[in-house]
Structure formats: C-alpha cells, structure tokens
C-alpha positions as CSV (number, residue, x, y, z in Angstrom):
1,M,-69.3,-85.3,-121.1
2,A,-66.2,-83.5,-119.7
3,R,-64.9,-80.9,-122.0
4,R,-62.5,-78.0,-122.2
5,I,-64.0,-74.6,-122.3
6,D,-62.5,-71.2,-121.6
7,V,-64.3,-69.9,-118.5
8,D,-61.7,-67.1,-118.2
9,S,-62.8,-65.6,-121.6
10,P,-63.0,-61.8,-121.4
11,D,-66.2,-62.0,-123.4
12,T,-68.7,-61.6,-120.5
13,A,-71.7,-63.0,-122.5
14,K,-69.6,-66.0,-123.7
15,R,-68.3,-66.7,-120.1
16,T,-71.8,-66.5,-118.7
17,K,-73.1,-69.0,-121.3
18,L,-70.2,-71.4,-120.6
19,L,-70.6,-71.3,-116.9
20,D,-74.3,-71.7,-117.1
21,A,-73.7,-74.9,-119.1
22,V,-71.3,-76.4,-116.5
23,P,-72.7,-79.9,-115.8
24,W,-74.2,-80.3,-112.3
25,I,-72.1,-83.4,-111.8
26,V,-68.7,-81.6,-112.3
27,V,-66.4,-80.9,-109.3
28,W,-65.3,-77.3,-108.7
29,T,-61.9,-76.2,-107.3
30,G,-63.3,-74.8,-104.1
31,E,-65.2,-77.9,-103.2
32,P,-63.3,-80.0,-100.6
33,A,-63.4,-83.8,-100.8
34,I,-65.2,-85.5,-98.0
35,P,-62.4,-87.4,-96.1
36,G,-62.7,-91.1,-95.3
37,E,-60.1,-93.6,-94.2
38,I,-60.7,-97.1,-95.7
39,I,-59.7,-100.2,-93.9
40,A,-60.0,-104.0,-94.5
41,R,-62.6,-106.0,-92.6
42,P,-62.9,-109.8,-92.7
43,N,-65.5,-109.6,-95.4
44,G,-64.5,-106.5,-97.4
45,I,-63.6,-102.8,-97.1
46,A,-65.2,-100.2,-94.8
47,Y,-64.8,-96.6,-93.7
48,V,-63.4,-96.2,-90.2
49,D,-66.2,-93.6,-89.5
50,E,-68.8,-95.3,-91.8
51,L,-72.3,-94.0,-92.0
52,P,-75.4,-95.8,-93.4
53,A,-75.2,-93.4,-96.4
54,D,-71.8,-94.8,-97.3
55,R,-73.4,-98.1,-98.6
56,G,-75.3,-98.7,-101.7
57,R,-78.4,-100.8,-102.0
58,H,-76.4,-103.9,-102.7
59,G,-74.0,-103.4,-99.8
60,E,-71.2,-101.8,-101.9
61,L,-69.0,-99.2,-100.3
62,L,-69.5,-95.8,-102.0
63,R,-66.8,-93.3,-102.8
64,R,-67.6,-90.1,-101.0
65,G,-68.3,-86.9,-102.9
66,V,-67.3,-83.4,-102.0
67,R,-68.7,-80.9,-99.5
68,P,-71.0,-78.3,-101.1
69,V,-70.0,-74.6,-100.7
70,Q,-71.6,-71.3,-101.4
71,D,-71.6,-70.2,-105.1
72,D,-69.0,-67.5,-104.5
73,Q,-66.6,-70.0,-103.0
74,R,-66.8,-72.7,-105.7
75,G,-63.9,-71.4,-107.8
76,K,-63.5,-72.9,-111.3
77,P,-65.1,-76.1,-112.7
78,L,-62.9,-79.2,-113.1
79,F,-64.4,-80.7,-116.2
80,A,-62.4,-83.9,-116.0
81,D,-63.5,-84.6,-112.4
82,I,-66.9,-86.0,-111.5
83,N,-68.8,-85.6,-108.2
84,H,-69.4,-89.3,-107.9
85,A,-72.2,-88.9,-105.4
86,K,-74.1,-86.7,-107.9
87,Q,-73.4,-89.1,-110.7
88,R,-74.9,-91.9,-108.7
89,R,-78.0,-89.8,-107.8
90,A,-78.5,-88.7,-111.4
91,L,-78.5,-92.3,-112.6
92,R,-80.6,-93.6,-109.8
93,L,-83.3,-90.9,-110.3
94,L,-82.7,-90.3,-114.0
95,L,-81.8,-86.7,-113.6
96,C,-80.1,-84.6,-116.3
97,Q,-76.3,-84.5,-115.5
98,V,-76.1,-80.9,-116.7
99,C,-79.1,-79.1,-115.0
100,A,-80.1,-81.7,-112.4
101,K,-83.8,-81.6,-113.5
102,P,-85.5,-84.7,-114.7
103,A,-83.8,-86.2,-117.8
104,G,-85.5,-85.9,-121.2
105,R,-88.4,-88.4,-121.5
106,T,-90.7,-89.2,-124.4
107,E,-92.6,-92.3,-125.5
108,A,-89.3,-93.5,-126.9
109,G,-87.6,-93.3,-123.5
110,T,-85.0,-91.4,-121.5
111,L,-82.3,-89.5,-123.4
112,W,-78.6,-90.1,-123.3
113,I,-75.8,-88.5,-125.4
114,L,-72.3,-90.0,-125.6
115,T,-69.2,-89.8,-127.6
116,V,-68.9,-92.6,-130.1
117,D,-66.1,-94.3,-128.1
118,A,-68.0,-94.1,-124.9
119,Y,-71.1,-95.5,-126.6
120,E,-69.2,-98.5,-127.9
121,K,-67.6,-99.2,-124.5
122,A,-70.9,-98.8,-122.8
123,L,-72.4,-101.5,-125.0
124,E,-69.9,-103.9,-123.5
125,V,-69.8,-103.0,-119.8
126,G,-72.9,-100.9,-119.2
127,F,-73.6,-97.2,-119.0
128,A,-72.0,-95.1,-116.3
129,Q,-72.9,-91.9,-118.1
130,A,-75.9,-90.1,-116.6
131,P,-78.7,-89.0,-118.9
132,V,-79.6,-85.5,-120.1
133,C,-82.5,-83.4,-121.1
134,L,-83.0,-82.3,-124.7
135,P,-82.1,-78.6,-124.2
136,C,-78.9,-79.5,-122.3
137,A,-78.0,-82.1,-124.9
138,R,-78.2,-79.5,-127.7
139,I,-76.0,-77.1,-125.7
140,A,-73.5,-79.9,-124.9
141,V,-73.1,-80.7,-128.6
142,E,-72.5,-77.0,-129.4
143,L,-69.9,-76.5,-126.7
144,C,-68.1,-79.8,-126.3
145,P,-65.4,-80.5,-128.9
146,R,-65.5,-84.3,-128.3
147,L,-69.3,-84.4,-128.9
148,R,-69.0,-82.2,-132.0
149,A,-66.4,-84.6,-133.4
150,G,-68.9,-87.4,-133.1
151,H,-71.7,-88.5,-130.8
152,V,-74.6,-90.9,-130.4
153,A,-77.9,-89.7,-129.0
154,L,-80.3,-92.4,-127.9
155,R,-83.4,-93.0,-125.9
156,A,-84.1,-96.1,-123.7
157,R,-87.4,-97.2,-122.4
158,A,-86.0,-99.4,-119.7
159,V,-83.0,-98.7,-117.3
160,R,-81.7,-101.4,-114.9
161,P,-78.8,-101.0,-112.5
162,I,-76.4,-103.8,-113.0
163,G,-73.3,-103.0,-111.1
164,V,-70.6,-100.4,-110.2
165,V,-67.2,-99.1,-111.4
166,G,-64.6,-98.4,-108.8
167,T,-61.3,-99.3,-107.2
168,L,-60.8,-103.0,-106.4
169,C,-59.0,-103.4,-103.1
170,A,-57.6,-106.3,-101.1
171,P,-56.0,-106.9,-97.6
172,N,-52.3,-105.9,-97.5
173,P,-50.7,-108.4,-95.0
174,N,-49.0,-106.2,-92.4
175,P,-48.5,-107.5,-88.9
176,L,-48.3,-103.9,-87.6
177,N,-51.6,-103.0,-89.3
178,P,-53.9,-105.9,-90.1
179,N,-56.5,-103.6,-91.5
180,E,-54.3,-102.1,-94.1
181,I,-55.5,-102.4,-97.7
182,R,-53.8,-102.4,-101.2
183,V,-55.2,-101.4,-104.6
184,V,-55.6,-104.3,-107.0
185,E,-57.2,-102.6,-109.9
186,R,-58.6,-99.1,-110.7
187,D,-61.7,-98.7,-112.8
188,Y,-62.8,-102.2,-112.0
189,A,-66.3,-103.0,-113.3
190,A,-68.2,-105.2,-111.0
191,Y,-71.7,-106.7,-111.3
192,F,-73.9,-106.7,-108.2
193,D,-73.4,-110.5,-108.0
194,D,-69.6,-110.3,-108.3
195,P,-67.9,-112.0,-105.3
196,S,-65.4,-109.1,-105.3
197,L,-68.1,-106.5,-104.8
198,P,-67.4,-106.1,-101.0
199,W,-63.8,-105.2,-101.9
200,V,-64.8,-102.5,-104.4
201,L,-64.8,-98.8,-103.5
202,A,-67.6,-97.9,-105.9
203,S,-67.4,-94.6,-107.7
204,E,-70.1,-94.9,-110.3
205,I,-73.3,-96.9,-110.9
206,R,-73.5,-98.9,-114.1
207,V,-76.9,-99.4,-115.8
208,E,-78.1,-101.6,-118.6
209,L,-80.4,-99.9,-121.2
210,S,-82.9,-101.8,-123.1
211,D,-85.5,-101.0,-125.9
212,V,-83.0,-98.5,-127.2
213,T,-83.6,-96.2,-130.2
214,V,-80.8,-94.0,-131.7
215,V,-82.2,-90.6,-132.3
216,D,-81.4,-87.3,-134.0
217,L,-81.3,-84.4,-131.6
218,D,-82.5,-81.9,-134.3
219,E,-85.4,-84.1,-135.2
220,D,-86.3,-84.6,-131.6
221,W,-86.2,-80.9,-131.1
222,T,-88.4,-80.2,-134.1
223,A,-90.9,-82.9,-133.1
224,Q,-91.4,-81.2,-129.7
225,A,-92.5,-77.7,-128.7
226,T,-90.0,-75.1,-130.0
227,N,-90.5,-72.1,-127.7
228,R,-89.3,-73.7,-124.5
229,P,-87.4,-72.1,-121.6
230,H,-83.8,-73.0,-120.6
231,P,-83.6,-76.2,-118.6
232,K,-82.7,-74.3,-115.5
233,A,-86.2,-72.7,-115.5
234,T,-89.1,-74.1,-113.5
235,T,-90.7,-76.1,-116.2
236,P,-89.8,-79.8,-116.8
237,C,-87.2,-80.7,-119.3
238,T,-88.0,-83.1,-122.2
C-alpha cells in the first residue's frame, strides 16, 4: 500500500493527517537497519551472530528489520520500504498494517485491500500484503493514488501461511572463503516444503486466503456503526 504523499506540505492540518496515516509497517529515514552478516552453512544460509528470533516457524532465515527510535528521531517515512519484521508480525497476528491494531473482522472474515494488479498476482502466488481495519482502509483509498485508480477490497474467513518471499542464495565457491554466498534470485517465492527454503533469506510471509468475499468499503461502513473513533484510539477496529 506504499504511496506518494507530500509530508512537507505547508498546510499543517494536511501534513498532520498524512503523517497520521503513515502505515505502521513503513520504514522511516531515521531508523537504522539491524546489521547481520550472512554466510553459507552445509545445509543453508545463516547469520554469523544468529539468534533464535532470526528463524521462522519452518526454519527459514528471516531478514532483519530496523531498530526502533524515538518519534522525534524517525525523520521522514519511506513509503516504498517495508519493515519486514513488522509485515511478518502483522500477517501472523492479523494486525492492521496502518495502525497496528487488530485488522477488521466481521462474520465475512478479515479485511484486505489491494491494487488490482497486486490482487491478481496474489491469486497466483499468495498474499504477502498485510490486512487492514475498515477505518484505515477508507483513509488509504482517499490518500493513495494507486488505490484510487483501482482497488479490490475483500474479506477472508480463513488465512493459512504457505511460504515466504525473499532472496534465494547459494554457496559461492571460493577457496579463500568457503562460507561466501551468492544471490541466485531476488523476490523468490518459496513454499514451506520447497527444498530451497533453507537457502532463502525470507523478507515476507505469504498466506493463502480461503472463503473469500469481495466487498464494497462504503457498504461495509454503512452496515456497521457510523460514529466510530479513529483506529488509533483505544477501541477495537472493525
């Protein structure tokens, strides 16, 4: 849901609204990447200083995120860059990618909103896009040019992790450094039973949605309570 917005707008009210709508999963200029040297082992890749948190539930090596900083040190949002650790958490716990509260949930299921192109691709390889809550979905459609140009809103009753997307690596024969690796393919989609999974540096989780219903955001909004607080308030999002 990355988008271009003018956070330097002289209009204070507009700037506040735009910054308030910055997705939780977006990286900011002041957030330093967590370093990690990757090497080849006999059965796959690993971090030199690997920690238990660096592995997913299926043994996949996870790309590290960024270090959190104080709000006044964050700088500007980089809408094209995703904090992969937050993306994985949002999909695992079904959190809204914008406000980090529970994603919208009704009897029809959890809410997603995607561009038309992203939706068509997701039908083939699985969904790496995190869900949203209804108030944030409506804000995103208002502010994001790509979503305004065309989007698909859907609800899914069942969500099942099926794999990851990341960088496929391989050993790089080097007598001076037998642990050296080389990149074989970027944006490689691997299922959890893929023999190549131990060689993938996983950036994003992929999930399979089932019992899916395409919905209209305005109709969803009308069908639910109308006087609701902003999703950053203390009440749950729907």
